[in-house]
NUPAMI-62385 format. One line per field, with one value per residue (C-alpha): residue number from 1; residue in one letter; x, y, z. Coordinates in steps of 0.05 Angstrom, whole numbers. Example, Ala and Ser with C-alpha at 12.3 -4.5 7.8 and 13.67 -1.06 7.14 Angstrom:
<pts>
k c(1,2) .
r c(A,S) .
X c(246,273) .
Y c(-90,-21) .
Z c(156,143) .
</pts>
This chain:
<pts>
k c(1,2,3,4,5,6,7,8,9,10,11,12,13,14,15,16,17,18,19,20,21,22,23,24,25,26,27,28,29,30,31,32,33,34,35,36,37,38,39,40,41,42,43,44,45,46,47,48,49,50,51,52,53,54,55,56,57,58,59,60,61,62,63,64,65,66,67,68,69,70,71,72,73,74,75,76,77,78,79,80,81,82,83,84,85,86,87,88,89,90,91,92,93,94,95,96,97,98,99,100,101,102,103,104,105,106,107,108,109,110,111,112,113,114,115,116,117,118,119,120,121,122,123,124,125,126,127,128,129,130,131,132,133,134,135,136,137,138,139,140,141,142,143,144,145,146,147,148,149,150,151,152,153,154,155,156,157,158,159,160,161,162,163,164,165,166,167,168,169,170,171,172,173,174,175,176,177,178,179,180,181,182,183,184,185,186,187,188,189,190,191,192,193,194,195,196,197,198,199,200,201,202,203,204,205,206,207,208,209,210,211,212,213,214,215,216,217,218,219,220,221,222,223,224,225,226,227,228,229,230,231,232,233,234,235,236,237,238,239,240,241,242,243,244,245,246,247,248,249,250,251,252,253,254,255,256,257,258,259,260,261,262,263,264,265,266,267,268,269,270,271,272,273,274,275,276,277,278,279,280,281,282,283,284,285,286,287,288,289,290,291,292,293,294,295,296,297,298,299,300) .
r c(M,H,T,P,L,T,V,P,P,S,G,K,Q,Y,H,I,S,F,A,D,Y,R,A,V,V,V,E,I,G,A,G,I,R,A,L,E,R,N,E,R,S,V,L,E,S,Y,D,E,A,A,I,C,D,G,A,H,G,A,N,L,V,P,W,P,N,R,V,F,G,G,G,Y,R,F,M,G,Q,D,Y,R,L,P,L,T,E,P,E,A,G,N,A,I,H,G,L,I,R,W,L,P,F,W,A,T,H,L,T,Q,T,S,V,A,L,E,S,V,L,H,P,T,P,W,Y,P,F,L,L,R,V,R,F,G,Y,E,L,S,S,N,G,L,V,V,T,T,E,V,L,N,Q,G,T,Q,A,C,P,V,A,I,G,H,H,P,Y,L,S,P,G,N,D,Q,T,I,D,S,A,L,F,S,T,S,A,N,Q,V,R,P,R,P,E,R,S,E,A,A,D,T,H,L,E,Q,P,E,V,V,G,D,R,V,L,D,T,T,F,A,F,P,A,A,A,R,N,R,R,G,W,A,R,L,T,G,T,D,H,H,T,V,E,L,W,T,D,Q,N,Y,R,Y,L,Q,I,F,S,G,D,T,L,P,D,R,R,R,R,K,A,M,A,V,E,P,M,T,A,P,P,N,A,L,Q,S,G,Q,D,L,L,V,L,Q,P,Q,E,T,L,E,T,Q,W,G,V,G,L,L) .
X c(-338,-293,-325,-297,-269,-313,-278,-304,-331,-274,-222,-164,-168,-104,-108,-57,-53,-13,-29,-104,-113,-139,-148,-170,-146,-175,-152,-206,-189,-138,-191,-199,-254,-248,-208,-221,-188,-207,-266,-292,-300,-253,-278,-346,-336,-372,-380,-331,-388,-414,-397,-368,-425,-425,-350,-334,-258,-247,-188,-205,-155,-145,-198,-240,-313,-348,-334,-398,-428,-368,-330,-262,-208,-133,-77,-126,-163,-235,-251,-316,-316,-367,-424,-417,-468,-520,-579,-541,-503,-434,-371,-355,-296,-243,-226,-193,-248,-261,-190,-153,-89,-33,7,80,94,60,79,38,32,34,14,26,-14,-1,-38,-34,-87,-81,-101,-173,-208,-234,-168,-111,-55,-14,-10,22,-14,11,-22,17,-19,17,-10,24,4,-22,-69,-66,-22,-38,16,-5,43,19,71,61,90,68,103,58,37,-27,-77,-82,-117,-122,-177,-201,-269,-264,-325,-308,-348,-384,-382,-412,-488,-490,-510,-474,-532,-506,-433,-387,-351,-295,-243,-187,-216,-268,-330,-321,-377,-426,-449,-502,-559,-546,-579,-530,-497,-427,-362,-376,-321,-321,-255,-291,-331,-405,-461,-477,-552,-595,-543,-544,-475,-446,-400,-330,-283,-215,-154,-135,-74,-37,-43,-22,47,15,-27,-100,-148,-220,-249,-313,-328,-381,-425,-375,-327,-277,-253,-234,-182,-163,-103,-74,-7,-1,-17,-90,-121,-193,-241,-309,-355,-414,-466,-492,-564,-572,-547,-595,-631,-583,-525,-559,-522,-485,-418,-388,-349,-288,-255,-184,-175,-115,-164,-237,-297,-297,-221,-211,-258,-240,-165,-167,-109,-103,-33,-2,47,104,128,162,140,110,60,65,16,1,-58,-77,-132,-134,-177,-160) .
Y c(343,285,232,162,129,74,7,-35,-104,-135,-93,-55,-47,-57,-25,-48,-32,-44,-7,-17,-71,-53,-100,-94,-145,-143,-156,-206,-273,-240,-246,-210,-159,-133,-143,-103,-83,-17,-14,-80,-132,-191,-221,-206,-158,-138,-68,-41,-29,-100,-165,-215,-256,-322,-330,-280,-280,-321,-366,-435,-466,-519,-549,-525,-540,-585,-637,-677,-681,-643,-704,-730,-777,-763,-804,-847,-788,-766,-693,-655,-588,-532,-541,-475,-499,-517,-527,-583,-607,-594,-557,-511,-472,-480,-438,-374,-336,-290,-289,-222,-219,-168,-140,-160,-129,-73,-39,-6,-73,-125,-141,-200,-217,-267,-297,-355,-408,-429,-498,-512,-574,-588,-574,-578,-557,-493,-463,-399,-378,-327,-300,-260,-220,-189,-152,-151,-143,-214,-201,-224,-279,-309,-347,-386,-412,-456,-473,-525,-489,-543,-604,-656,-673,-640,-650,-593,-576,-507,-474,-407,-378,-327,-312,-301,-242,-245,-169,-112,-119,-185,-256,-321,-348,-320,-330,-384,-429,-479,-515,-565,-604,-659,-668,-717,-768,-735,-759,-813,-768,-717,-723,-682,-715,-743,-743,-678,-650,-575,-563,-529,-466,-478,-430,-435,-427,-453,-503,-508,-525,-537,-590,-617,-621,-655,-643,-707,-742,-739,-663,-649,-626,-569,-510,-522,-469,-446,-390,-349,-305,-252,-221,-164,-215,-208,-273,-282,-337,-371,-416,-462,-495,-570,-569,-555,-620,-598,-541,-532,-497,-460,-423,-383,-407,-409,-338,-280,-252,-193,-243,-302,-325,-259,-294,-364,-387,-426,-452,-481,-537,-581,-635,-652,-640,-680,-691,-685,-744,-786,-770,-764,-721,-693,-669,-686,-631,-650,-600,-541,-565,-514,-523,-470,-462,-412,-392,-331,-295,-243,-212,-231) .
Z c(122,105,61,71,8,-19,-24,-82,-64,-104,-66,-98,-173,-214,-283,-335,-409,-472,-537,-548,-493,-424,-364,-292,-241,-171,-100,-81,-111,-158,-212,-278,-273,-345,-409,-472,-537,-570,-521,-547,-492,-497,-432,-402,-345,-281,-252,-202,-153,-160,-124,-174,-200,-238,-221,-276,-284,-221,-204,-179,-130,-102,-147,-206,-218,-167,-114,-114,-44,-17,9,-10,16,15,45,84,115,100,92,81,46,57,8,-30,-82,-29,-77,-111,-49,-79,-62,-121,-150,-96,-35,-59,-96,-37,-9,-8,-49,-47,-105,-108,-176,-216,-281,-336,-372,-317,-246,-199,-137,-81,-22,26,34,106,132,151,177,106,70,121,75,67,-2,-28,-92,-143,-206,-257,-311,-370,-431,-498,-571,-568,-509,-437,-409,-341,-303,-241,-188,-130,-77,-23,38,86,114,81,11,-13,-70,-120,-185,-218,-258,-282,-302,-359,-401,-475,-502,-570,-572,-534,-523,-561,-542,-559,-600,-666,-650,-678,-629,-638,-595,-602,-543,-548,-505,-448,-438,-390,-322,-329,-305,-360,-428,-469,-529,-518,-557,-593,-637,-647,-682,-740,-722,-711,-694,-620,-634,-577,-550,-475,-448,-379,-408,-397,-457,-456,-500,-537,-507,-573,-574,-502,-522,-561,-540,-531,-556,-560,-603,-603,-663,-656,-709,-711,-743,-685,-653,-580,-575,-510,-507,-454,-440,-432,-358,-374,-397,-395,-411,-379,-430,-399,-441,-382,-384,-309,-298,-285,-346,-355,-358,-391,-454,-459,-460,-463,-403,-426,-362,-367,-316,-299,-275,-290,-245,-181,-184,-109,-101,-162,-163,-239,-263,-192,-176,-109,-90,-43,9,-25,-94,-142,-198,-252,-309,-363,-407,-447,-485,-540,-594,-666) .
</pts>
């Protein structure tokens, strides 16, 4: 009897490798399902048979993080996004996380995937989105291209949701964390301390973070970075090009117990939370204009 092939929830799996690095990129959302070096996790993974949880390795277009209340105004028109974080009444993490992508390039060390975000009543713009992944001795480099294929200008911001791993079967509590970005003053209803500088490594301890950090304006012509060092003395380093002005740092406290504080989400963002609504650092792409960005991650 013929047994049908099982299709993973994240679609086709694209395996790439270079020396002791291995990565898996998936069809759905063109996300990173796994990245490891010498069988040590660089990014926290999820199983092939699982639905992506906690936005692990997800790409966030045309906005990262949240749009508070789901409403925004652009070019004199009001729009209301689906509330994909219904318990908080927000729209979260863009519109492409569950969109199928197709491979346009595949080698042993690299893969590129593309898709089209078609107009909807809540985002009536036409985008072609491409993600290129390439492994080298320095780790994984991710190149993002967003093209406005429509006939009108459109608002765009880009983000990503990798979780830096402190090591297999570890938690972040004993890990050291540092970043070249500074904490942005929080929303008024939050009680977390503001203006935190973490350029020198500090033990994560019991810190609870779901916090926006910004790269200082004077340093924006240089690479931004964040590092997480596990008790195995290996350091995961994430870097960003100058297009990424922000990082969202998330300690994973609201994830299910098996995921809770197992990794530190370090989310590169070209604009801060609520950018569609506030307009802060939001890019307006003209017809046929492309935004290209790059970030990477490796194990030191």
